[in-house]
All heavy atoms as an XYZ file, in Angstrom:
817
protein
N       0.829     -1.233      0.090
C      -0.002     -0.018      0.008
C       0.911      1.271     -0.005
O       1.763      1.307      0.731
C      -0.913      0.017      1.230
C      -1.958      0.996      1.242
S      -3.238      0.697      2.427
C      -2.843      2.037      3.469
N       0.575      2.229     -0.773
C       1.370      3.374     -1.032
C       1.026      4.351      0.200
O      -0.014      4.487      0.649
C       1.008      4.084     -2.224
C       1.975      5.240     -2.519
C       1.638      5.843     -3.923
C       2.530      6.937     -4.218
N       2.329      7.634     -5.409
N       2.123      4.921      0.760
C       2.066      5.827      1.876
C       1.628      7.118      1.338
O       2.345      7.838      0.645
C       3.388      5.812      2.730
C       3.241      6.687      3.935
O       2.332      7.352      4.136
N       4.303      6.632      4.738
N       0.466      7.594      1.753
C      -0.068      8.904      1.140
C       0.670     10.108      1.695
O       0.696     11.117      0.946
C      -1.579      9.124      1.561
C      -2.416      8.053      0.844
C      -3.816      8.320      1.139
C      -4.716      7.144      0.422
N      -6.105      7.387      0.711
N       1.305      9.914      2.920
C       1.953     11.171      3.455
C       3.356     11.461      2.706
O       3.881     12.531      3.038
C       2.290     10.905      5.001
O       3.130      9.887      5.147
N       3.825     10.531      1.977
C       5.071     10.752      1.120
C       5.042     12.017      0.307
O       5.981     12.769      0.221
C       5.460      9.513      0.392
C       6.570      9.760     -0.440
C       5.767      8.341      1.293
N       3.843     12.033     -0.286
C       3.647     13.253     -1.353
C       3.123     14.454     -0.716
O       2.928     15.430     -1.345
C       2.768     12.802     -2.406
C       3.349     11.726     -3.188
O       4.608     11.604     -3.397
N       2.570     10.804     -3.755
N       2.816     14.469      0.613
C       2.254     15.577      1.325
C       3.275     16.613      1.549
O       4.348     16.371      1.904
C       1.526     15.117      2.754
N       2.891     17.891      1.523
C       3.910     18.935      1.785
C       4.006     19.027      3.338
O       3.173     18.742      4.091
C       3.352     20.282      1.170
C       2.066     20.696      1.809
C       1.634     22.119      1.321
N       0.392     22.614      1.963
C       0.231     22.905      3.283
N       1.194     22.872      4.131
N      -0.976     23.348      3.607
N       5.133     19.539      3.740
C       5.458     19.714      5.122
C       4.318     20.752      5.695
O       4.023     21.719      5.057
C       6.757     20.187      5.320
C       7.323     20.278      3.941
C       6.300     19.923      2.937
N       3.989     20.654      6.963
C       3.245     21.629      7.625
C       3.935     22.913      7.937
O       5.075     22.916      8.068
C       2.645     21.090      9.004
C       1.811     19.891      9.017
C       1.488     19.431     10.335
C       0.520     20.141      8.293
N       3.183     24.062      7.728
C       3.785     25.288      8.054
C       3.785     25.409      9.582
O       3.200     24.586     10.265
C       3.018     26.409      7.389
O       1.754     26.515      7.999
C       2.861     26.249      5.939
N       4.594     26.403     10.143
C       4.613     26.617     11.559
C       3.251     26.948     12.029
O       2.825     26.527     13.099
C       5.649     27.706     11.827
C       7.163     27.218     11.761
O       7.238     26.005     11.679
O       7.989     28.116     11.578
N       2.488     27.763     11.297
C       1.166     28.200     11.700
C       0.221     26.977     11.774
O      -0.541     26.827     12.744
C       0.659     29.254     10.648
C      -0.890     29.596     10.958
C      -1.344     30.616      9.913
N      -1.260     31.857     10.614
C      -1.437     32.999      9.965
N      -1.778     32.932      8.687
N      -1.498     34.102     10.521
N       0.264     26.063     10.766
C      -0.568     24.862     10.745
C      -0.196     23.997     11.979
O      -1.105     23.420     12.595
C      -0.459     24.077      9.538
C      -1.067     24.702      8.244
C      -0.603     24.130      7.000
O       0.502     23.578      6.889
O      -1.403     24.221      6.054
N       1.098     23.818     12.100
C       1.561     22.879     13.335
C       1.086     23.525     14.626
O       0.604     22.853     15.573
C       2.968     22.848     13.331
C       3.642     21.931     14.475
C       3.177     20.476     14.477
O       2.950     19.972     13.320
O       3.121     19.899     15.508
N       1.094     24.880     14.834
C       0.683     25.608     16.049
C      -0.729     25.353     16.259
O      -1.294     25.177     17.461
C       1.019     26.994     15.875
N      -1.570     25.355     15.148
C      -3.061     25.187     15.254
C      -3.353     23.842     15.727
O      -4.262     23.616     16.480
C      -3.681     25.587     13.829
C      -5.239     25.364     13.918
C      -6.045     26.073     14.937
O      -5.551     27.183     15.499
O      -7.158     25.772     15.169
N      -2.673     22.801     15.064
C      -2.866     21.464     15.477
C      -2.573     21.307     16.860
O      -3.298     20.591     17.677
C      -2.006     20.500     14.563
C      -2.591     20.503     13.192
C      -1.969     18.998     15.166
C      -1.663     19.765     12.218
N      -1.499     21.830     17.383
C      -1.074     21.634     18.822
C      -2.090     22.359     19.732
O      -2.410     21.819     20.879
C       0.470     22.173     18.998
C       1.464     21.426     18.358
C       1.521     19.936     18.795
O       1.181     19.593     20.016
N       1.713     19.071     17.791
N      -2.617     23.581     19.387
C      -3.620     24.194     20.141
C      -4.861     23.333     20.265
O      -5.452     23.262     21.254
C      -4.003     25.565     19.526
C      -4.898     26.410     20.342
C      -5.513     27.470     19.505
N      -6.377     27.035     18.389
C      -7.621     26.553     18.616
N      -8.068     26.419     19.850
N      -8.369     26.229     17.533
N      -5.272     22.589     19.144
C      -6.555     21.789     19.163
C      -6.225     20.639     20.137
O      -7.190     20.188     20.891
C      -6.862     21.417     17.861
C      -7.427     22.476     16.995
C      -7.700     22.094     15.573
O      -7.491     20.910     15.126
N      -8.220     23.072     14.722
N      -5.101     20.047     20.126
C      -4.786     19.011     20.981
C      -4.804     19.384     22.417
O      -5.449     18.695     23.186
C      -3.335     18.343     20.605
C      -3.426     17.672     19.177
C      -2.838     17.384     21.719
C      -2.013     17.228     18.664
N      -4.251     20.400     22.668
C      -4.198     21.023     24.045
C      -5.687     21.295     24.554
O      -5.991     21.094     25.717
C      -3.293     22.202     24.259
N      -6.450     21.793     23.697
C      -7.797     22.150     24.153
C      -8.754     20.996     24.258
O      -9.878     21.139     24.790
C      -8.397     23.093     23.068
N      -8.393     19.729     23.864
C      -9.210     18.532     23.834
C      -9.198     18.094     25.304
O      -8.242     17.533     25.770
C      -8.689     17.435     22.919
C      -9.681     16.288     22.818
O     -10.696     16.211     23.628
O      -9.321     15.518     21.959
N     -10.394     18.129     26.040
C     -10.437     17.648     27.449
C     -10.328     16.069     27.621
O      -9.998     15.625     28.687
C     -11.766     18.152     27.936
C     -12.628     18.281     26.707
C     -11.751     18.615     25.561
N     -10.510     15.474     26.507
C     -10.558     13.953     26.582
C      -9.174     13.436     26.099
O      -8.918     12.259     26.127
C     -11.478     13.344     25.713
C     -12.944     13.687     26.019
O     -13.127     13.728     27.315
O     -13.757     13.841     25.169
N      -8.194     14.323     25.886
C      -6.923     13.937     25.454
C      -5.792     14.551     26.216
O      -4.914     15.221     25.729
C      -6.783     14.155     23.933
C      -5.487     13.422     23.371
O      -5.107     12.432     23.841
O      -5.012     13.978     22.365
N      -5.697     14.307     27.507
C      -4.700     14.873     28.376
C      -3.479     14.102     28.193
O      -3.506     12.871     27.978
C      -5.151     15.081     29.759
O      -5.486     13.709     30.231
N      -2.296     14.669     28.367
C      -1.102     13.894     28.442
C      -0.896     13.081     29.676
O      -1.327     13.543     30.702
C       0.094     14.844     28.220
C       0.290     15.346     26.867
C       1.638     15.885     26.631
O       2.589     15.339     27.163
O       1.827     16.987     25.946
N      -0.468     11.852     29.466
C      -0.203     11.043     30.593
C       1.014     11.537     31.449
O       1.977     12.009     30.890
C       0.075      9.573     30.118
N       0.793     11.364     32.763
C       1.789     11.831     33.672
C       2.833     10.700     33.767
O       2.641      9.547     33.418
C       1.202     12.109     35.120
O       0.685     10.843     35.629
C       0.089     13.130     35.008
N       3.981     11.094     34.399
C       5.055     10.052     34.658
C       4.575      8.974     35.429
O       4.829      7.897     35.231
C       6.239     10.715     35.183
C       6.991     11.748     34.255
O       6.775     11.555     33.047
O       7.738     12.577     34.842
N       3.704      9.266     36.490
C       3.200      8.214     37.418
C       2.232      7.310     36.573
O       2.225      6.068     36.788
C       2.323      8.870     38.478
C       3.217      9.678     39.416
C       3.491     11.062     39.097
O       2.832     11.628     38.223
O       4.605     11.578     39.465
N       1.436      7.831     35.668
C       0.485      7.068     34.933
C       1.238      6.172     33.950
O       1.022      4.933     33.795
C      -0.385      7.880     34.149
C      -1.514      8.627     34.996
C      -2.254      9.668     34.178
O      -1.703     10.379     33.282
N      -3.615      9.769     34.513
N       2.368      6.720     33.362
C       3.145      5.912     32.473
C       3.876      4.749     33.191
O       4.082      3.667     32.710
C       4.181      6.785     31.678
C       3.526      7.791     30.740
C       4.571      8.696     30.149
C       2.910      7.014     29.539
N       4.324      5.106     34.409
C       4.968      4.087     35.238
C       4.053      2.881     35.570
O       4.546      1.745     35.736
C       5.488      4.607     36.502
N       2.769      3.153     35.727
C       1.772      2.053     36.066
C       1.275      1.348     34.725
O       0.471      0.452     34.911
C       0.610      2.735     36.813
C       0.999      3.161     38.172
C      -0.149      3.985     38.906
O      -1.171      4.090     38.252
N       0.102      4.381     40.111
N       1.597      1.913     33.572
C       1.007      1.316     32.381
C       1.456     -0.130     32.124
O       2.613     -0.522     32.618
C       1.454      2.140     31.178
N       0.511     -0.912     31.660
C       0.848     -2.345     31.439
C       0.637     -2.651     29.837
O      -0.258     -1.987     29.288
C      -0.167     -3.234     32.125
C       0.095     -3.204     33.639
C      -0.975     -4.191     34.297
C      -0.968     -4.100     35.689
N      -1.942     -5.007     36.316
N       1.225     -3.616     29.300
C       0.937     -3.961     27.965
C      -0.428     -4.475     27.858
O      -1.058     -4.973     28.866
C       1.919     -5.132     27.629
C       2.944     -4.898     28.635
C       2.398     -4.287     29.856
N      -1.182     -4.311     26.688
C      -2.566     -4.602     26.520
C      -2.789     -6.157     27.000
O      -3.805     -6.456     27.573
C      -2.917     -4.432     25.031
C      -4.317     -4.871     24.690
C      -5.445     -4.164     25.302
C      -4.571     -5.960     23.843
C      -6.720     -4.553     24.888
C      -5.809     -6.378     23.532
C      -6.892     -5.637     24.055
N      -1.974     -6.917     26.540
C      -2.134     -8.469     26.887
C      -2.057     -8.744     28.362
O      -2.726     -9.717     28.775
C      -1.212     -9.275     26.099
C       0.221     -9.451     26.783
C       1.152    -10.383     26.048
N       1.622     -9.846     24.853
C       2.460    -10.180     24.032
N       3.119    -11.342     24.323
N       2.879     -9.595     23.087
N      -1.492     -7.869     29.153
C      -1.502     -8.069     30.590
C      -2.622     -7.376     31.250
O      -3.225     -7.907     32.206
C      -0.143     -7.566     31.132
C       1.105     -8.415     30.813
C       2.292     -7.775     31.302
O       2.358     -6.928     32.256
O       3.492     -8.118     30.794
N      -3.012     -6.271     30.672
C      -4.093     -5.447     31.270
C      -5.385     -6.144     31.072
O      -6.269     -6.112     31.919
C      -4.077     -4.002     30.724
N      -5.690     -6.675     29.862
C      -7.004     -7.280     29.573
C      -6.791     -8.633     28.949
O      -6.854     -8.813     27.729
C      -7.767     -6.387     28.621
C      -8.099     -5.056     29.221
C      -8.581     -4.023     28.069
C      -9.204     -5.129     30.198
N      -6.176     -9.634     29.671
C      -5.770    -10.998     29.030
C      -6.988    -11.647     28.388
O      -6.760    -12.322     27.256
C      -5.336    -11.707     30.255
C      -5.834    -11.043     31.410
C      -6.031     -9.656     31.038
N      -8.274    -11.585     28.913
C      -9.289    -12.384     28.267
C      -9.640    -11.615     26.918
O      -9.830    -12.400     25.849
C     -10.612    -12.225     29.087
C     -10.446    -12.961     30.423
C      -9.753    -12.084     31.501
O      -9.706    -10.888     31.382
O      -9.331    -12.648     32.492
N      -9.666    -10.368     26.854
C      -9.924     -9.679     25.537
C      -8.815     -9.977     24.615
O      -9.076    -10.170     23.377
C     -10.150     -8.193     25.764
C     -10.452     -7.299     24.546
C     -11.670     -7.846     23.782
C     -10.546     -5.904     24.867
N      -7.617     -9.886     25.090
C      -6.444    -10.134     24.096
C      -6.587    -11.468     23.530
O      -6.398    -11.740     22.374
C      -5.135     -9.950     25.009
C      -3.832    -10.334     24.178
C      -3.376     -9.331     23.361
C      -3.237    -11.502     24.290
C      -2.201     -9.657     22.598
C      -2.126    -11.779     23.540
C      -1.578    -10.855     22.590
O      -0.431    -11.111     21.952
N      -6.897    -12.559     24.445
C      -6.935    -13.932     23.989
C      -8.099    -14.070     22.923
O      -8.001    -14.877     21.981
C      -7.168    -14.918     25.176
N      -9.189    -13.282     23.140
C     -10.294    -13.406     22.223
C     -10.081    -12.910     20.862
O     -10.791    -13.281     19.871
C     -11.564    -12.754     22.889
O     -11.493    -11.356     22.776
N      -9.174    -11.972     20.711
C      -8.941    -11.428     19.406
C      -7.637    -11.889     18.675
O      -7.293    -11.404     17.636
C      -8.883     -9.800     19.513
C      -7.732     -9.384     20.326
C     -10.241     -9.310     19.908
C      -7.505     -7.948     20.361
N      -6.926    -12.940     19.340
C      -5.783    -13.413     18.759
C      -6.164    -14.311     17.530
O      -7.160    -15.002     17.687
C      -4.918    -14.194     19.761
C      -4.210    -13.361     20.774
C      -3.277    -12.417     19.964
O      -2.328    -12.812     19.275
N      -3.555    -11.128     20.044
N      -5.408    -14.259     16.582
C      -5.708    -15.257     15.405
C      -4.264    -15.717     14.902
O      -3.308    -14.889     15.030
C      -6.668    -14.659     14.426
C      -5.978    -13.366     13.794
C      -6.824    -12.817     12.758
N      -6.140    -11.796     12.059
C      -6.793    -10.865     11.434
N      -7.972    -10.721     11.465
N      -5.957     -9.813     10.878
N      -4.348    -16.778     14.279
C      -3.096    -17.374     13.676
C      -2.772    -16.443     12.463
O      -3.608    -16.051     11.719
C      -3.256    -18.794     13.331
N      -1.493    -16.418     12.146
C      -1.000    -15.615     10.935
C      -0.897    -16.608      9.790
O      -0.548    -17.788      9.963
C       0.345    -15.093     11.217
C       0.428    -13.992     12.236
C       1.814    -13.517     12.426
N       1.822    -12.344     13.420
C       1.966    -11.131     13.038
N       2.130    -10.795     11.781
N       2.011    -10.178     13.902
N      -1.355    -16.046      8.670
C      -1.336    -16.879      7.500
C      -2.345    -17.947      7.304
O      -3.380    -17.895      8.105
N      -2.253    -18.698      6.344
C      -3.208    -19.798      6.104
C      -3.088    -20.838      7.000
O      -2.040    -21.159      7.596
C      -2.912    -20.443      4.712
C      -3.288    -19.744      3.539
C      -3.043    -20.518      2.318
N      -3.983    -20.048      1.250
C      -3.964    -20.539      0.092
N      -3.251    -21.518     -0.240
N      -4.810    -20.217     -0.766
N      -4.250    -21.513      7.332
C      -4.156    -22.642      8.201
C      -3.468    -23.801      7.517
O      -3.379    -23.938      6.244
C      -5.675    -23.141      8.426
C      -6.524    -22.059      7.830
C      -5.551    -21.181      6.972
N      -2.684    -24.538      8.383
C      -1.985    -25.623      7.745
C      -2.861    -26.702      7.145
O      -3.856    -27.200      7.740
C      -1.066    -26.336      8.881
C      -0.008    -25.462      9.441
C       1.016    -25.134      8.428
C       2.105    -24.252      9.116
N       3.001    -23.707      8.249
N      -2.519    -27.185      6.038
C      -3.331    -28.223      5.315
C      -2.959    -29.545      5.935
O      -1.877    -29.923      6.279
C      -3.039    -28.221      3.786
N      -4.118    -30.446      6.075
C      -3.790    -31.746      6.523
C      -2.901    -32.568      5.555
O      -2.019    -33.323      6.078
C      -5.182    -32.559      6.675
C      -6.010    -31.873      7.729
O      -5.486    -31.285      8.660
O      -7.227    -32.104      7.693
N      -3.022    -32.443      4.387
C      -2.280    -33.082      3.304
C      -1.738    -32.085      2.313
O      -2.455    -31.987      1.324
C      -2.981    -34.252      2.718
N      -0.722    -31.322      2.612
C      -0.348    -30.266      1.744
C       0.057    -30.828      0.266
O       0.617    -31.916      0.261
C       0.819    -29.645      2.331
C       1.294    -30.572      3.286
C       0.206    -31.518      3.777
N      -0.205    -30.177     -0.695
C       0.250    -30.581     -2.049
C       1.678    -30.287     -2.128
O       2.403    -29.610     -1.533
C      -0.491    -29.682     -3.183
C      -2.025    -29.982     -3.078
C      -2.749    -29.261     -4.149
C      -4.217    -29.604     -4.152
N      -4.973    -28.850     -5.184
N       2.326    -31.219     -3.108
C       3.730    -31.177     -3.292
C       4.094    -30.672     -4.666
O       3.399    -31.210     -5.621
C       4.198    -32.563     -3.070
C       5.766    -32.817     -3.075
C       6.155    -34.170     -2.750
O       5.436    -34.861     -2.064
O       7.200    -34.542     -3.290
N       4.970    -29.830     -4.799
C       5.457    -29.308     -6.068
C       6.326    -30.274     -6.740
O       7.172    -30.843     -6.103
C       6.141    -27.990     -5.810
N       6.075    -30.471     -8.005
C       6.871    -31.430     -8.839
C       7.165    -30.871    -10.227
O       6.481    -29.905    -10.637
C       6.099    -32.773     -9.063
C       5.892    -33.466     -7.749
C       4.858    -32.697     -9.805
N       8.132    -31.466    -10.817
C       8.475    -30.960    -12.241
C       8.141    -32.178    -13.024
O       8.462    -33.254    -12.739
C       9.914    -30.717    -12.293
O      10.249    -29.692    -11.494
C      10.303    -30.265    -13.718
N       7.414    -31.866    -14.148
C       6.885    -32.958    -15.027
C       7.070    -32.521    -16.479
O       6.752    -31.419    -16.927
C       5.350    -33.088    -14.640
C       4.621    -34.228    -15.471
C       5.152    -35.547    -15.080
C       3.229    -34.022    -15.053
N       7.557    -33.454    -17.298
C       7.699    -33.263    -18.693
C       6.485    -33.804    -19.469
O       6.205    -34.992    -19.274
C       8.970    -33.773    -19.269
C      10.259    -33.074    -18.729
C      11.390    -33.632    -19.474
N      12.652    -32.727    -19.350
C      12.884    -31.647    -19.855
N      12.000    -31.077    -20.661
N      14.003    -31.081    -19.594
N       5.880    -33.018    -20.150
C       4.680    -33.549    -20.932
C       4.762    -33.174    -22.373
O       5.494    -32.215    -22.754
C       3.382    -32.788    -20.398
C       2.990    -32.994    -18.890
C       1.954    -32.097    -18.465
C       2.625    -34.485    -18.725
N       4.028    -33.998    -23.194
C       3.996    -33.729    -24.667
C       3.319    -32.396    -24.858
O       2.356    -31.918    -24.134
C       3.058    -34.711    -25.473
C       3.838    -36.170    -25.478
O       5.011    -36.073    -25.400
O       3.178    -37.137    -25.439
N       3.831    -31.516    -25.751
C       3.182    -30.165    -25.979
C       1.659    -30.349    -26.211
O       0.920    -29.383    -25.897
C       3.935    -29.617    -27.245
C       5.252    -30.385    -27.309
C       4.903    -31.678    -26.588
N       1.154    -31.395    -27.030
C      -0.202    -31.443    -27.328
C      -0.989    -31.650    -26.075
O      -2.107    -31.119    -25.894
C      -0.409    -32.608    -28.293
C       0.234    -32.440    -29.691
C       1.703    -32.882    -29.656
O       2.199    -33.354    -28.644
N       2.357    -32.699    -30.808
N      -0.480    -32.497    -25.177
C      -1.254    -32.749    -23.901
C      -1.374    -31.420    -23.146
O      -2.427    -31.124    -22.640
C      -0.482    -33.798    -23.069
O      -0.341    -34.936    -23.879
C      -1.195    -34.156    -21.768
N      -0.258    -30.808    -22.959
C      -0.204    -29.577    -22.209
C      -1.135    -28.489    -22.913
O      -2.020    -27.698    -22.210
C       1.155    -28.910    -22.118
C       1.368    -27.942    -21.208
C       1.008    -28.231    -19.712
C       2.863    -27.585    -21.227
N      -1.237    -28.454    -24.095
C      -2.048    -27.547    -24.926
C      -3.496    -27.764    -24.646
O      -4.341    -26.852    -24.507
C      -1.742    -27.449    -26.387
C      -2.393    -26.474    -27.227
C      -2.175    -26.558    -28.705
O      -1.406    -27.487    -29.109
N      -2.638    -25.653    -29.543
N      -3.872    -29.068    -24.668
C      -5.275    -29.488    -24.445
C      -5.751    -29.034    -23.023
O      -6.840    -28.546    -22.824
C      -5.499    -31.019    -24.645
C      -5.481    -31.333    -26.125
C      -6.094    -32.774    -26.342
N      -5.348    -33.891    -25.467
C      -4.350    -34.506    -25.913
N      -3.947    -34.360    -27.177
N      -3.732    -35.501    -25.225
N      -4.844    -29.258    -21.992
C      -5.290    -28.772    -20.704
C      -5.389    -27.423    -20.512
O      -6.353    -26.751    -19.948
C      -4.348    -29.458    -19.658
C      -4.695    -30.912    -19.234
C      -3.964    -31.856    -19.689
C      -5.691    -31.047    -18.342
C      -4.335    -33.278    -19.362
C      -6.052    -32.385    -17.947
C      -5.352    -33.364    -18.418
N      -4.361    -26.605    -21.107
C      -4.399    -25.167    -21.025
C      -5.629    -24.589    -21.769
O      -6.087    -23.595    -21.230
C      -3.146    -24.675    -21.607
C      -1.935    -24.754    -20.728
C      -0.737    -24.126    -21.276
N       0.390    -24.105    -20.359
C       1.648    -24.051    -20.824
N       1.990    -23.949    -22.064
N       2.542    -24.060    -19.765
N      -6.091    -25.209    -22.789
C      -7.280    -24.736    -23.541
C      -8.582    -24.883    -22.663
O      -9.536    -24.159    -23.008
C      -7.406    -25.510    -24.734
N      -8.449    -25.636    -21.540
C      -9.729    -25.761    -20.772
C      -9.962    -24.598    -19.802
O     -11.036    -24.508    -19.190
C      -9.702    -27.088    -19.850
O      -8.670    -27.078    -18.988
C      -9.587    -28.328    -20.773
N      -9.105    -23.733    -19.749
C      -9.240    -22.515    -18.960
C      -8.260    -22.331    -17.848
O      -7.299    -23.018    -17.714
N      -8.586    -21.300    -17.080
C      -7.656    -20.853    -15.911
C      -7.233    -21.895    -14.977
O      -5.989    -22.004    -14.606
C      -8.441    -19.663    -15.173
C      -7.614    -19.038    -14.120
C      -8.515    -17.960    -13.439
C      -7.692    -17.580    -12.133
N      -8.571    -16.589    -11.403
N      -8.122    -22.834    -14.630
C      -7.754    -23.882    -13.628
C      -7.353    -25.087    -14.246
O      -7.638    -26.130    -13.678
C      -8.861    -24.041    -12.685
C      -9.296    -22.842    -11.756
O      -8.214    -22.025    -11.474
O     -10.384    -22.699    -11.350
N      -6.588    -25.036    -15.318
C      -6.261    -26.233    -16.038
C      -5.240    -27.077    -15.122
O      -5.318    -28.411    -15.208
C      -5.476    -25.875    -17.422
C      -4.076    -25.231    -17.095
C      -3.879    -23.841    -17.141
C      -2.869    -25.814    -17.094
N      -2.635    -23.619    -17.040
C      -1.854    -24.845    -17.029
C      -2.386    -27.092    -17.047
C      -0.566    -25.014    -16.855
C      -1.037    -27.344    -17.004
C      -0.084    -26.351    -16.870
N      -4.573    -26.632    -14.244
C      -3.679    -27.508    -13.382
C      -4.621    -28.359    -12.431
O      -4.278    -29.539    -12.070
C      -2.694    -26.712    -12.587
C      -1.644    -25.954    -13.388
C      -0.739    -24.996    -12.566
N       0.115    -24.364    -13.367
C      -0.080    -23.146    -13.936
N      -1.190    -22.580    -13.859
N       0.863    -22.564    -14.654
N      -5.594    -27.767    -11.889
C      -6.461    -28.416    -11.024
C      -7.243    -29.594    -11.794
O      -7.317    -30.680    -11.222
C      -7.564    -27.474    -10.555
O      -6.937    -26.443     -9.735
C      -8.502    -28.178     -9.577
N      -7.620    -29.306    -13.035
C      -8.266    -30.300    -13.814
C      -7.338    -31.457    -14.146
O      -7.650    -32.586    -14.193
C      -8.927    -29.736    -15.127
C     -10.202    -29.058    -14.808
C     -10.886    -28.503    -16.130
N     -10.213    -27.271    -16.616
C     -10.339    -26.125    -15.981
N     -11.132    -25.890    -14.949
N      -9.703    -25.012    -16.580
N      -6.128    -31.097    -14.404
C      -5.104    -32.153    -14.633
C      -4.882    -33.047    -13.478
O      -4.781    -34.257    -13.541
C      -3.716    -31.531    -15.049
C      -2.522    -32.461    -15.473
S      -1.045    -31.808    -15.946
C      -1.472    -31.269    -17.592
N      -4.786    -32.377    -12.286
C      -4.678    -33.178    -11.057
C      -5.826    -34.055    -10.863
O      -5.765    -35.268    -10.353
C      -4.525    -32.236     -9.878
N      -7.174    -33.640    -11.178
C      -8.338    -34.444    -11.033
C      -8.237    -35.604    -11.994
O      -8.655    -36.755    -11.589
C      -9.534    -33.611    -11.294
C      -9.907    -32.610    -10.241
C     -10.869    -31.567    -10.610
O     -11.287    -31.529    -11.900
O     -11.334    -30.789     -9.724
N      -7.800    -35.415    -13.168
C      -7.749    -36.489    -14.192
C      -6.670    -37.586    -13.636
O      -6.906    -38.800    -13.712
C      -7.258    -36.018    -15.614
C      -6.797    -37.127    -16.465
C      -8.353    -35.228    -16.233
N      -5.540    -37.144    -13.196
C      -4.481    -38.089    -12.586
C      -5.189    -38.789    -11.331
O      -4.847    -40.019    -11.219
C      -3.248    -37.285    -12.205
C      -2.443    -36.691    -13.326
C      -1.304    -35.855    -12.870
C      -1.872    -37.886    -14.153
N      -5.914    -38.169    -10.562
C      -6.472    -38.823     -9.309
C      -7.426    -39.826     -9.830
O      -7.411    -41.007     -9.188
C      -7.174    -37.645     -8.520
C      -7.919    -38.251     -7.251
C      -6.811    -38.909     -6.219
O      -5.663    -38.454     -6.177
O      -7.217    -39.807     -5.621
N      -8.185    -39.518    -10.698
C      -9.238    -40.543    -11.321
C      -8.529    -41.735    -11.839
O      -9.108    -42.873    -11.844
C     -10.185    -39.902    -12.253
C     -11.210    -39.047    -11.598
C     -12.325    -38.689    -12.531
N     -11.902    -38.154    -13.961
C     -11.806    -36.778    -14.180
N     -12.207    -36.003    -13.323
N     -11.400    -36.476    -15.362
N      -7.327    -41.562    -12.431
C      -6.605    -42.705    -13.121
C      -6.166    -43.743    -12.035
O      -6.142    -44.893    -12.376
C      -5.349    -42.212    -13.822
N      -5.894    -43.308    -10.839
C      -5.606    -44.268     -9.714
C      -4.530    -45.203    -10.037
O      -4.662    -46.374     -9.876
C      -6.844    -44.967     -9.177
C      -7.875    -44.103     -8.555
C      -7.620    -43.690     -7.176
C      -8.694    -42.912     -6.598
N      -8.532    -42.269     -5.419
N      -3.426    -44.795    -10.677
C      -2.334    -45.645    -11.141
C      -1.568    -45.985     -9.921
O      -1.195    -45.239     -9.130
C      -1.587    -45.015    -12.205
C      -2.396    -44.698    -13.401
C      -0.347    -45.809    -12.492
C      -1.779    -43.979    -14.533
């Protein structure tokens, strides 16, 4: 994903001052004190049940029987016939081989 801020112009001093003024004026956004920061805990420690409920595994689930990549030499005519069947020609080729039960 392209970072949109890369092409953004830098803020002027006036714009930065206005942003800082708005931050300071927000009653719901006070700065944390040193004491509050000293008592802060990581999310997983502060709310372990919630943390556990939103955890998920990364990537795809592991397949019970993962497919194996192989190199196979085929006659050009055979390959051409399978490719002519469309986008999922490899899947159809695997189905034909499975049905052969050799």
